C-alpha positions in Angstrom: 28.8 173.4 228.0 28.7 176.4 225.6 25.6 177.1 223.5 27.7 176.7 220.4 28.3 173.1 221.4 24.6 172.1 221.4 23.7 169.5 218.8 20.1 168.6 219.7 18.8 171.9 221.0 18.8 175.3 219.4 18.9 178.5 221.5 18.5 182.1 220.7 17.7 185.3 222.7 15.5 188.1 221.5 13.7 190.9 223.3 14.2 189.4 226.7 13.1 185.9 225.7 15.3 182.8 225.3 13.7 180.5 222.7 14.8 176.9 223.4 13.9 174.4 220.7 14.2 170.7 220.9 15.9 170.3 217.5 15.7 166.7 216.3 12.7 166.8 214.0 13.6 163.7 212.0 12.9 161.6 215.1 10.1 163.8 216.3 12.3 165.3 219.0 12.5 162.1 220.9 14.1 162.5 224.3 17.5 161.1 225.1 20.6 161.7 227.2 22.2 164.3 225.0 19.1 166.4 224.7 18.5 166.2 228.4 21.9 167.5 229.2 21.7 170.3 226.7 18.3 171.3 228.1 19.8 171.6 231.5 22.6 173.8 230.1 20.1 175.9 228.1 18.2 176.7 231.3 21.4 177.4 233.1 22.5 179.9 230.5 19.0 181.6 230.4 18.9 181.8 234.2 22.3 183.5 234.3 21.8 185.9 231.4 20.6 189.3 232.6 19.1 189.9 229.2 16.7 186.9 229.6 13.5 187.2 231.6 11.4 184.3 230.2 12.1 181.0 228.4 9.9 179.6 225.7 10.3 175.8 225.0 9.1 174.3 221.8 9.9 171.5 219.3 11.3 171.8 215.8 9.1 170.6 213.0 5.6 169.2 213.6 6.0 167.8 217.1 6.9 169.0 220.6 8.5 165.7 221.9 7.0 162.2 221.4 8.7 160.7 224.4 11.9 158.7 225.0 13.8 157.4 222.0 12.1 154.1 221.1 15.5 152.5 220.3 16.6 153.2 223.9 13.4 151.7 225.3 13.7 148.6 223.1 17.3 148.1 224.2 16.3 148.3 227.9 13.5 145.8 227.3 15.9 143.4 225.5 18.3 143.7 228.4 15.6 142.8 231.0 15.4 146.3 232.4 19.1 147.1 232.6 20.5 150.2 231.1 23.7 152.2 231.0 23.8 155.7 232.5 26.1 157.9 230.4 27.4 160.5 232.7 27.8 163.9 231.1 28.7 167.1 232.9 25.6 169.0 234.0 25.5 172.6 235.2 25.3 173.3 238.9 21.9 173.9 240.3 21.2 177.6 241.3 22.5 178.6 244.7 20.0 177.9 247.4 18.2 175.1 245.6 16.9 172.7 248.2 18.4 169.2 248.1 15.0 167.7 247.2 14.9 169.7 244.0 18.4 168.8 242.9 17.2 166.3 240.3 17.6 166.5 236.6 14.0 166.6 235.7 13.3 169.1 238.5 15.8 171.6 237.2 13.0 173.8 235.6 11.5 174.3 239.1 14.9 175.4 240.5 15.7 178.2 238.0 14.3 181.6 238.6 13.2 182.2 235.0 9.6 181.4 234.0 9.2 178.7 231.3 6.4 178.6 228.8 6.0 175.3 226.8 4.6 175.8 223.4 3.1 172.5 222.2 2.0 171.3 218.8 1.8 167.8 217.4 2.9 164.9 219.6 3.7 165.5 223.3 3.9 162.1 225.1 5.8 160.3 227.8 9.1 162.1 228.6 7.8 165.0 226.5 4.7 165.2 228.7 7.0 165.3 231.7 9.0 168.0 230.2 6.0 170.2 229.4 4.5 169.5 232.9 7.5 170.9 234.6 7.2 174.2 232.7 5.4 177.0 234.4 2.7 177.4 231.7 1.6 175.3 228.7 0.2 176.9 225.5 -1.1 174.2 223.2 -2.1 173.7 219.6 -5.8 172.9 219.2 -4.9 169.5 217.5 -2.0 168.6 219.6 -1.8 164.9 220.6 -1.0 164.8 224.3 -0.6 161.6 226.4 1.1 160.6 229.6 1.7 157.2 227.9 3.1 155.5 231.0 0.3 153.1 231.8 0.2 151.8 228.3 3.9 151.0 228.4 3.8 149.3 231.8 5.6 152.1 233.5 4.8 154.2 236.6 4.3 157.9 236.6 7.9 158.9 235.9 10.2 161.5 237.5 7.9 162.8 240.2 5.2 163.7 237.8 2.4 162.3 240.1 3.5 164.8 242.7 3.1 167.9 240.6 0.2 166.9 238.4 -2.5 167.0 241.2 -1.1 170.5 242.1 -1.8 171.6 238.5 -5.1 170.0 237.8 -6.5 168.3 240.9 -6.2 164.6 241.9 -9.2 163.3 239.8 -8.0 165.0 236.6 -4.5 163.9 237.2 -5.7 160.3 237.7 -7.7 160.6 234.5 -4.7 161.6 232.5 -2.4 159.1 234.1 -4.6 156.0 234.5 -6.1 156.0 231.0 -3.1 157.5 229.1 -5.5 158.4 226.3 -4.3 160.7 223.6 -6.1 164.1 224.1 -6.1 167.3 222.0 -5.3 170.8 223.2 -8.9 171.6 223.9 -9.3 168.7 226.3 -5.9 169.4 227.9 -7.1 172.9 228.7 -10.5 171.6 230.0 -8.7 169.3 232.4 -6.5 172.2 233.6 -3.2 171.0 232.2 -2.9 173.7 229.5 -3.5 177.4 230.1 -4.3 178.5 226.5 -5.3 177.0 223.2 -4.4 178.3 219.8 -4.5 177.1 216.2 -1.5 174.8 215.6 0.3 177.0 213.2 0.5 180.0 215.5 0.9 178.5 219.0 4.7 179.0 219.1 4.4 182.6 218.0 1.6 183.2 220.5 3.8 181.8 223.3 6.7 184.0 222.2 4.5 187.0 222.1 3.2 186.3 225.6 6.8 185.8 226.8 7.8 189.2 225.2 4.9 190.8 227.0 6.0 189.2 230.3 9.6 190.3 229.8 8.5 193.9 229.3 5.5 194.5 231.4 6.2 192.3 234.4 9.0 193.1 236.8 12.0 190.8 236.4 12.5 191.0 240.1 8.9 190.0 240.7 9.1 187.1 238.3 12.2 185.7 239.9 10.6 186.0 243.4 7.3 184.5 242.3 8.9 181.6 240.5 10.8 180.7 243.7 7.7 181.2 245.8 5.5 178.9 243.6 7.9 176.0 243.6 10.7 176.2 246.2 8.8 177.9 248.9 5.6 175.9 248.3 7.5 172.8 249.2 8.4 174.3 252.6 6.1 175.1 255.6 3.6 177.9 255.4 5.4 179.7 258.1 8.7 179.6 256.2 7.0 180.7 253.0 5.4 183.6 254.8 8.7 184.7 256.4 10.5 184.5 253.0 7.7 186.6 251.4 8.3 189.4 254.0 12.0 189.3 253.1 11.0 189.6 249.4 8.7 192.5 250.1 11.5 194.4 252.0 13.9 193.8 249.1 11.3 195.0 246.6 10.8 198.2 248.4 14.4 199.3 247.5 14.5 197.9 244.0 14.2 200.3 241.0 11.4 198.2 239.5 9.1 199.6 242.1 9.8 203.1 240.9 9.0 202.2 237.3 5.8 200.5 238.4 4.6 203.5 240.4 5.5 205.9 237.6 3.6 203.8 235.1 0.5 203.8 237.3 0.8 207.6 237.8 1.2 208.2 234.1 -1.5 205.7 233.2 0.7 203.6 230.9 2.0 200.1 230.8 5.3 199.7 232.6 8.5 198.9 230.7 10.8 197.0 233.0 13.1 195.5 230.4 14.4 198.7 228.9 14.1 201.1 231.8 15.4 198.9 234.6 17.9 196.3 233.7 18.4 194.4 236.9 
């Protein structure tokens, strides 16, 4: 799928950052099949574009994503749990993706590009899953965040109970899943789910600014390696992860980013990896 064919997501690249926007504000960016497929393709394009170092994910209008389309949920309930799966062509997973990560909702863990979710307004259910599978979460102070599942009679969906304890510890994960309360950005940060809190009207720009800084001052080679280490390698044994890190180190020693990093230290300035070393 080409970017020009997207109907529920907007996508643009600037200064090394791909800004992916869930773009259905009239239904508060409710999650559905079309949006899910387009998000997979957006990540695919970002991961294969040498000009993109970081992805920022946000929602159009006043909300991030309020969860699954309510009409879809109502239809499933009326049909006693039955639903039709509409098959749409999805992009291939990156080469080397372990079979256990080859799942639609796990695609953000398989790409080598860091993802920052910028959240304001409603973020619930499927939207909560979407944000949780990002690398970092920047939230608006008055965001309304909820897992939602327990109040709908649903389990923790799409493997979310596996990753949440790794982000915030088992007790805090249980708190956010069992009670499914609506919490604001400050509480989400206190529990360890969010990494930074900003005023609602600036949170997206703050995330974009952080992404631009990452794209310039952090080595693209390092970011790709670290993203894989944090998610793919962490699911393997410690011995395998250690061996792979040695391979990464050997590769880094011959990469031009190392030269820029050393020069920057010697000249007592910030490195500029994006313009000096396109890798």
